[in-house]
C-alpha positions as CSV (number, residue, x, y, z in Angstrom):
1,M,0.3,-0.4,0.5
2,K,2.7,2.5,0.5
3,I,4.5,1.8,-2.5
4,K,0.9,2.4,-4.0
5,S,1.1,5.7,-2.3
6,V,4.7,7.2,-3.1
7,L,4.0,5.9,-6.9
8,I,0.7,7.9,-7.0
9,A,2.4,10.9,-5.2
10,S,5.0,10.4,-7.6
11,T,2.9,10.7,-10.6
12,I,0.9,13.5,-9.6
13,A,3.6,15.8,-9.2
14,T,5.4,14.7,-12.5
15,A,2.1,15.4,-14.0
16,V,2.6,18.8,-12.3
17,S,6.0,19.7,-13.2
18,L,5.2,18.3,-16.9
19,A,2.0,21.2,-17.1
20,S,4.2,23.3,-15.8
21,L,6.7,23.2,-18.2
22,S,9.3,23.0,-15.7
23,A,10.7,19.5,-15.6
24,F,13.2,17.1,-17.9
25,A,16.1,20.4,-17.4
26,D,18.6,18.7,-20.3
27,G,22.1,19.9,-20.8
28,D,24.4,20.7,-17.5
29,K,23.4,17.9,-15.0
30,E,25.8,19.1,-12.0
31,I,24.9,18.1,-9.0
32,N,23.9,21.5,-6.9
33,T,26.1,21.7,-3.9
34,N,24.8,24.5,-2.2
35,Y,22.1,22.0,-0.6
36,G,19.3,24.3,1.1
37,D,19.7,26.5,-2.0
38,N,16.5,27.4,-4.0
39,K,18.4,27.6,-7.3
40,S,20.4,25.5,-9.0
41,E,22.9,26.6,-10.9
42,S,22.5,25.9,-14.3
43,H,19.0,28.2,-13.2
44,K,20.9,31.2,-12.1
45,K,22.7,30.8,-15.5
46,G,20.2,31.4,-17.7
47,G,19.9,27.9,-17.8
48,H,15.9,28.2,-16.5
49,H,14.3,27.8,-20.1
50,K,16.0,24.1,-20.9
51,H,12.5,22.4,-19.7
52,H,11.1,23.6,-22.9
53,R,13.2,20.8,-24.4
54,G,12.6,18.5,-21.7
55,F,9.0,18.7,-23.0
56,K,9.9,18.4,-26.3
57,K,11.6,15.5,-25.5
58,V,8.8,13.9,-23.7
59,F,6.6,14.4,-26.8
60,A,9.0,13.4,-29.3
61,Q,8.2,9.8,-27.3
62,L,4.7,9.9,-28.1
63,N,4.9,10.3,-32.3
64,L,2.5,13.1,-32.0
65,T,0.8,13.7,-35.5
66,D,1.5,17.9,-37.0
67,A,-2.2,18.6,-36.1
68,Q,-1.6,17.0,-32.4
69,K,2.2,19.0,-32.9
70,T,-0.4,22.6,-33.2
71,Q,-3.3,21.9,-31.2
72,L,-0.6,21.3,-28.0
73,K,1.5,24.4,-29.1
74,E,-1.7,26.5,-28.7
75,L,-2.6,25.3,-25.2
76,R,1.3,25.4,-24.0
77,N,0.6,28.8,-25.6
78,Q,-2.8,29.5,-23.8
79,K,-1.0,28.1,-20.5
80,R,1.9,30.4,-19.7
81,D,-0.3,33.2,-20.6
82,G,-2.1,32.0,-18.1
83,N,-5.6,31.5,-20.1
84,L,-5.9,27.8,-18.5
85,T,-5.7,26.6,-15.6
86,R,-3.0,23.6,-14.8
87,E,-6.2,21.1,-14.3
88,S,-7.7,22.6,-17.8
89,F,-4.6,22.3,-19.4
90,K,-3.5,18.4,-18.7
91,S,-8.2,18.5,-19.3
92,E,-7.8,19.3,-22.6
93,M,-4.1,17.9,-23.4
94,A,-5.3,14.1,-22.5
95,G,-8.2,14.9,-24.7
96,I,-6.0,16.1,-27.7
97,L,-3.7,12.6,-27.2
98,T,-4.9,9.4,-27.9
99,A,-5.6,6.3,-25.6
100,E,-2.2,4.8,-26.0
101,Q,-0.4,7.6,-25.9
102,N,-2.1,9.1,-22.5
103,A,-0.6,5.9,-22.2
104,K,2.9,6.1,-23.0
105,L,2.4,10.2,-21.0
106,E,1.9,7.9,-17.6
107,Q,5.0,5.5,-18.1
108,I,7.1,8.7,-18.5
109,K,5.3,10.2,-15.2
110,A,6.3,7.1,-13.2
111,Q,9.9,6.9,-14.9
112,R,10.6,11.0,-14.3
113,G,9.1,10.6,-10.5
114,E,11.5,7.3,-10.1
115,R,14.7,9.2,-11.2
116,K,13.4,12.4,-8.8
117,Q,12.6,10.4,-5.7
118,G,16.7,9.1,-6.2
119,R,18.0,12.3,-6.6
120,K,15.9,13.6,-3.0
121,M,17.4,10.7,-2.0
122,K,21.4,11.5,-3.5
123,R,20.8,14.8,-2.2
124,E,19.5,14.3,1.1
125,Q,22.2,11.7,1.5
126,M,24.9,14.4,0.0
127,K,23.6,17.1,3.1
128,S,24.1,14.0,5.8
129,L,28.0,14.0,4.6
130,N,27.8,17.8,6.3
131,L,30.7,18.6,4.0
132,T,32.7,21.5,4.3
133,A,33.0,24.1,2.0
134,E,36.2,23.1,0.9
135,Q,35.1,19.4,0.3
136,K,32.6,21.1,-1.8
137,T,34.8,22.9,-3.5
138,Q,36.9,19.7,-4.4
139,M,33.6,17.1,-5.4
140,K,32.6,20.3,-8.2
141,D,36.1,20.2,-8.8
142,A,36.3,15.9,-9.0
143,R,32.9,15.7,-11.5
144,K,34.1,18.3,-13.8
145,E,37.0,16.5,-14.6
146,L,35.3,13.5,-14.9
147,R,32.7,14.3,-17.2
148,E,36.1,15.8,-19.4
149,E,37.7,12.6,-18.9
150,L,34.5,10.5,-20.2
151,R,33.8,13.4,-22.7
152,S,37.4,12.9,-24.4
153,Q,37.1,9.0,-23.9
154,R,33.8,9.8,-25.8
155,K,35.4,11.9,-28.7
156,E,37.7,8.9,-28.7
157,A,35.8,5.8,-28.8
158,M,33.7,8.2,-31.7
159,T,37.1,8.7,-34.0
160,A,37.9,5.3,-33.8
161,K,34.7,3.9,-35.2
162,M,34.6,6.9,-37.7
163,K,38.2,5.6,-39.0
164,T,36.5,1.8,-39.2
165,I,33.7,2.6,-40.9
166,L,35.5,6.0,-43.9
167,T,37.8,5.4,-46.3
168,A,41.4,6.8,-45.7
169,E,40.1,9.5,-48.1
170,Q,37.2,9.9,-46.3
171,F,38.8,9.8,-42.4
172,A,41.2,12.3,-43.9
173,K,39.0,14.7,-45.0
174,F,37.0,14.2,-42.1
175,E,40.2,15.5,-40.1
176,T,40.7,18.3,-42.2
177,F,36.8,19.0,-40.7
178,K,38.0,18.9,-37.8
179,K,40.6,21.2,-37.7
180,Q,39.1,23.7,-38.5
């Protein structure tokens, strides 16, 4: 029963965040080390509009028709302009989507809710460590270093893969493009 309550609460929280277009912050996934600070670093840096990409990402998974895309865009504009309440928005959105699309959306919301609970638990665990300012800085630097290392490894792997796919002439041309 407790799991069901948690799942329902997570789904509701996810639906609310979807309706307000504030979820799926894509891109900079750096953990906020300013525990207790309500604004993330990406939000402070002007990244608060990244949720629009997330909205598009969710709806890309639903295989919307062009007509549905247009209707949802108009609906989002009405919501943004304050002409729709959250409940009206959700109700009208459900009317635009097919039964299969609504089911898929609920599945996405449930998955997002599980990820959100995991991130919340991780933040609480980190907060319970009572890190000093210096330790927080060291953690942030370590994450940055790891991210750069992983990026470099991905780049090398992709280059190696391309080398196996392209001819020697094509690869040489590709390398000149990278240098420009």
